[in-house]
C-alpha positions in Angstrom: 129.4 15.9 -10.4 126.6 17.4 -8.4 124.7 15.4 -6.1 121.0 16.1 -6.3 119.6 13.9 -3.5 119.4 16.0 -1.1 116.8 17.9 -3.4 114.3 14.9 -3.4 112.2 13.2 -1.4 111.5 9.8 -0.9 107.6 8.6 -1.2 106.0 5.5 0.1 102.2 4.5 -0.5 99.7 2.5 1.3 102.1 2.0 4.7 100.0 -0.1 6.9 99.0 1.4 10.2 97.4 -1.3 12.6 94.7 -0.5 15.2 94.1 -1.9 18.7 90.8 -3.5 17.0 92.8 -5.1 14.0 91.9 -2.6 11.7 94.4 -1.5 8.9 94.5 2.1 7.9 96.8 2.9 5.3 99.3 6.3 4.8 101.4 7.8 2.3 104.6 9.0 3.5 107.2 11.8 2.0 110.2 13.0 3.7 113.3 13.9 3.0 116.2 12.0 1.0 118.4 12.5 3.8 119.9 10.7 7.0 118.2 12.0 9.8 115.5 12.6 11.9 113.0 15.1 11.4 109.0 16.3 13.3 106.2 14.6 11.9 103.3 16.5 10.2 100.1 14.2 10.1 97.6 15.1 7.7 94.4 12.3 8.4 91.3 12.5 6.3 88.4 10.9 4.0 88.6 11.9 0.7 91.4 9.7 -0.9 94.9 10.2 0.5 96.4 9.6 -3.2 94.9 12.6 -4.5 96.3 16.4 -4.4 95.1 18.6 -1.7 92.0 20.2 -3.3 92.6 23.5 -1.0 94.4 26.1 -3.0 97.2 27.5 -1.5 96.5 26.0 2.1 99.2 23.2 2.3 102.2 22.5 0.2 103.8 18.4 0.9 106.7 19.3 -0.8 107.4 22.8 0.3 106.9 20.8 3.8 109.5 18.1 3.5 112.0 20.6 1.8 111.9 22.3 5.3 112.6 19.3 7.2 109.6 17.5 8.1 107.6 14.3 7.3 104.6 14.5 5.7 102.1 11.7 6.6 98.3 11.7 4.4 96.0 8.6 6.0 92.6 7.3 4.7 90.5 7.7 7.8 88.5 4.3 8.5 86.6 2.6 6.3 87.7 5.3 3.2 89.8 4.3 0.1 92.1 2.2 1.3 91.6 1.9 4.7 90.2 -0.9 6.6 87.0 -0.5 8.2 83.2 0.9 8.0 82.4 4.5 7.7 79.8 6.4 9.1 79.0 9.8 10.7 78.3 9.2 13.8 79.5 5.8 14.7 82.9 6.7 13.4 82.8 9.7 14.6 83.6 8.0 18.2 86.4 5.9 16.8 88.1 9.0 15.0 90.1 10.0 18.3 91.1 6.4 18.8 92.3 5.9 15.6 93.9 9.8 15.2 95.9 9.2 18.5 97.3 5.6 17.6 98.0 6.8 14.0 100.1 10.0 16.6 102.4 7.5 18.3 103.1 5.2 15.7 103.9 8.5 13.6 106.3 9.3 16.4 108.2 6.3 16.3 109.2 5.6 12.8 112.7 5.7 12.1 113.3 8.2 10.9 110.6 11.0 13.3 112.7 12.8 15.8 109.2 12.0 18.0 107.4 15.1 17.7 104.2 15.1 15.8 101.7 18.2 14.7 98.5 18.0 12.7 96.6 19.7 10.1 94.2 19.8 7.5 90.8 21.4 7.1 86.8 20.5 7.7 86.5 16.5 8.5 90.3 16.6 8.7 90.1 19.2 11.6 87.7 17.6 13.5 89.5 14.3 14.2 92.6 16.6 15.2 90.2 17.7 17.7 88.9 14.5 18.6 93.0 12.9 19.2 93.4 16.2 21.0 91.2 15.4 24.0 93.0 12.2 24.5 96.1 14.2 25.1 98.9 12.2 23.0 102.2 13.3 24.4 103.6 13.6 21.0 101.4 16.0 19.1 103.2 19.3 20.2 101.0 21.8 17.5 98.0 21.5 15.2 96.2 23.6 12.6 92.8 22.5 12.2 90.9 25.1 10.0 87.5 25.7 8.7 86.2 23.5 11.9 82.6 23.4 13.4 82.5 24.2 16.7 78.8 22.6 17.6 77.9 20.3 15.0 74.0 21.4 15.4 75.8 24.8 13.6 76.2 24.4 10.5 76.9 20.3 10.2 73.6 18.9 10.8 71.2 21.7 11.8 71.9 25.5 11.4 69.2 27.7 13.9 67.9 24.9 14.6 66.8 23.9 10.8 68.2 20.5 9.6 71.1 21.3 6.9 69.0 18.8 4.4 71.1 20.7 1.6 74.9 19.9 3.2 73.9 17.3 5.0 72.3 15.5 2.0 74.9 16.3 -0.8 77.8 15.4 1.4 76.2 12.0 2.9 75.2 10.8 -0.8 78.6 11.8 -2.3 80.6 10.0 0.7 79.2 7.1 -0.7 80.9 7.0 -4.1 83.4 5.5 -3.3 82.3 2.7 -1.2 80.4 1.2 -3.6 83.5 -1.2 -4.7 82.8 -2.2 -0.9 79.1 -3.0 -1.2 78.7 -4.4 -4.7 81.5 -7.3 -5.8 79.8 -8.0 -8.7 81.3 -5.1 -11.4 77.3 -5.2 -13.4 75.4 -4.7 -10.1 78.2 -1.9 -8.8 78.0 0.3 -12.4 74.2 0.3 -12.0 74.5 1.5 -8.5 77.2 4.1 -9.4 74.6 5.2 -11.9 71.6 5.2 -9.7 73.7 7.1 -7.0 75.0 9.4 -9.6 71.1 10.6 -10.5 70.1 10.4 -6.8 72.8 13.3 -5.9 71.7 15.1 -9.0 68.3 15.0 -8.3 69.3 17.3 -4.5 70.5 20.0 -7.2 67.0 20.2 -8.3 64.0 19.6 -5.8 63.1 17.2 -2.9 59.9 16.5 -3.4 58.5 13.8 -1.5 56.2 14.3 1.8 57.3 12.5 4.6 60.3 13.4 3.5 62.4 9.6 4.3 60.2 8.8 1.3 62.4 10.8 -1.0 63.5 7.7 -2.7 67.7 8.4 -2.7 66.8 8.8 1.2 64.8 5.8 1.1 67.7 3.9 -0.3 68.8 2.5 3.4 71.7 0.4 1.9 73.5 3.9 0.7 72.1 6.8 3.0 71.1 5.0 6.1 72.6 8.2 8.5 70.4 10.6 6.8 67.6 8.9 7.6 68.4 8.2 11.2 69.0 11.9 11.9 65.1 12.4 11.0 64.6 10.4 13.9 67.4 11.6 16.2 66.3 15.4 16.1 68.4 17.9 18.0 70.3 15.5 20.8 73.3 16.9 21.9 74.0 13.5 23.6 73.6 12.0 20.5 76.0 14.5 19.0 78.9 14.4 21.8 81.3 12.8 20.1 81.3 15.2 17.2 81.0 18.4 19.5 83.6 20.6 20.9 81.3 22.2 23.8 82.4 22.3 27.4 85.3 20.6 26.3 88.4 23.1 25.9 89.5 23.7 29.4 91.0 19.5 28.4 92.6 20.6 25.3 96.4 21.2 25.7 98.1 21.9 22.3 97.8 24.9 20.9 96.1 25.6 17.9 96.3 27.9 14.4 92.7 28.5 13.5 91.8 29.2 10.2 88.4 30.8 8.6 86.5 31.9 5.7 83.9 34.7 6.1 81.7 33.1 3.8 82.9 29.4 5.1 79.7 27.2 6.4 81.7 26.7 9.9 82.9 30.3 10.1 81.4 31.0 14.0 82.1 27.7 15.0 86.0 28.4 14.1 85.8 31.3 16.0 84.2 29.8 18.7 87.3 27.2 18.8 89.6 30.1 18.7 88.1 32.2 21.4 87.3 29.4 23.9 91.3 28.2 23.2 92.9 31.6 24.2 90.3 31.5 27.4 89.9 28.8 28.6 92.8 26.3 27.1 94.0 23.4 29.2 97.4 24.6 29.3 99.6 27.8 28.5 100.1 27.1 25.0 96.7 26.5 24.0 96.0 30.1 25.1 98.5 30.9 23.0 96.4 30.0 20.1 95.7 32.0 17.2 93.0 33.0 13.9 93.2 33.9 10.5 90.0 35.1 8.5 89.9 35.3 4.8 87.1 36.0 2.4 86.7 32.7 1.7 84.2 29.5 1.6 84.4 26.1 2.9 86.9 24.1 -0.2 88.2 27.7 -2.5 90.7 30.1 -0.7 91.5 32.2 -3.4 90.5 35.6 -3.8 87.3 34.9 -5.5 83.9 34.0 -3.7 81.1 33.7 -6.0 81.0 36.6 -8.3 82.8 38.5 -6.1 86.6 39.5 -7.0 88.3 40.5 -3.8 92.0 41.0 -5.6 95.1 38.9 -5.2 96.0 39.6 -1.9 93.1 37.9 -0.8 94.1 34.7 -1.7 95.7 32.2 0.9 98.3 31.4 -1.4 99.4 35.3 -1.9 99.2 35.5 2.1 100.9 32.2 2.3 99.1 30.0 4.9 101.2 27.5 3.9 104.3 29.7 5.0 102.4 30.8 8.2 101.6 27.0 9.2 105.0 26.0 8.6 106.4 28.7 11.2 103.5 27.3 13.3 105.5 24.2 13.7 109.0 25.6 13.5 108.1 27.1 16.7 106.3 24.3 18.7 108.0 21.4 17.0 111.6 22.8 16.2 112.3 25.2 18.8 113.1 27.5 16.5 112.1 31.5 17.3 109.9 32.7 14.4 108.2 35.5 16.2 105.2 34.1 15.5 104.0 34.2 19.2 104.7 38.0 19.2 102.6 38.6 16.3 99.0 39.9 17.0 96.7 36.7 17.6 94.2 37.3 14.8 94.9 38.3 11.2 91.7 39.3 9.5 90.8 40.2 5.4 88.6 43.4 5.9 86.2 43.0 3.1 85.6 46.7 0.9 88.6 48.0 2.0 89.9 44.2 0.8 93.3 44.7 2.9 94.5 42.5 6.0 94.7 43.7 9.4 95.9 42.6 12.5 94.0 42.5 15.6 94.6 41.9 19.2 90.8 40.5 20.2 87.8 39.3 18.9 85.3 41.2 19.0 87.2 43.9 18.2 86.8 46.4 21.1 86.2 48.9 19.0 83.0 47.7 17.4 79.7 49.4 17.4 76.9 47.2 17.8 73.6 47.8 16.2 70.4 46.0 16.7 67.9 45.9 13.6 64.6 45.0 13.2 61.8 43.6 11.3 59.3 46.0 9.8 56.2 45.5 7.1 52.6 46.9 7.0 51.2 43.6 7.1 52.8 42.3 3.5 56.0 41.3 3.9 55.4 37.5 2.6 56.6 37.9 -0.8 60.2 39.3 -2.3 58.2 42.2 -3.7 56.5 42.9 -0.1 56.2 46.0 2.1 58.9 44.2 4.8 62.1 46.4 5.6 64.8 46.2 8.0 65.4 49.3 10.4 67.2 50.8 13.6 63.9 51.4 15.2 62.3 49.3 17.4 58.7 48.2 16.1 55.5 49.4 18.1 52.0 48.1 16.8 52.5 46.6 13.4 50.0 44.2 11.3 50.9 40.3 11.6 52.1 38.6 8.3 50.4 35.5 7.1 51.6 33.1 3.8 50.5 29.8 3.4 53.5 26.7 3.6 52.4 23.3 1.4 56.2 21.7 -0.1 53.6 19.5 -2.1 53.3 22.5 -4.6 56.6 24.1 -4.1 55.0 26.8 -1.8 
């Protein structure tokens, strides 16, 4: 009779992890159905640990378990099955502690060999960086993907302009699952849910209120206080220090496998993280960090970006980012010579040629930087105006004028 147990996976759901302040976070654990101890791969995120990963071709829990890992997926503080309250600014200061305590708990589980790796993208990448700053000795490697460096470059602001579309849509969406905590009464909760859905849908059309804090979805303080607070804060770096990696790279000692998308909102942030880790990382291992860039958007890592199809080779599943991460963890958590550190530190997809290419520096040494300048004859104020881009530096040209009236959509 054939014994299939070695090919099976044991799953445990809603496993409690008590933090120092008494708040209980809950995690799902997936592990091999065998006797033994294995390294742990930890994924902490705020988007419901019970849902399958939405990132096509980026994560594969069953494959990791079959390759000899324990995989733990945890709801972060104040999200879904985990206790506590969640707010972007206040909770971000707690994420470092929660991450470190979870890492140490994971390392002491009876089926853990004491070594931990972390993975995940976007907010999950941020909690990895936050935890790494606390130097948990159990954490041996990380794979933070699609991650910001400076929250004022893509998360909250970009080029000095408030990221209103992204920030409002994301913040309001994050409250969809918290209504059950706010409203005990089922009827009140249903009314609040309908209102919140309507509020989110309004963001797809127009935000027609001045001052902006009077826009009805934002004015409902019970639902979106963080958005209103940001209007008051402005670009205060000290205020977002817990969310920022700027000036801290020499404090990171864990090697990182960084993945980015050419169309991702955090492309520049991920590149910055890689460059600073290679040049300023706080240990020889940290300075072995790597970078992968594909033609991807934030949550879609297939071969299609908008209307452009880059061919199947562009898909993160075909290039096997899951296998790349497992090779990364095999090296640092299992001591296997996977050859990954002998490979080029940069792997990028060349759009247009639609091929993958290995590189040894960034920016590429052979890059020819070409400045372009804005020109006009005084009427570059519409899509049909006379504005052009040129490599010729401007001389004396007429000034352009336009009327800005958001109340009339102008």
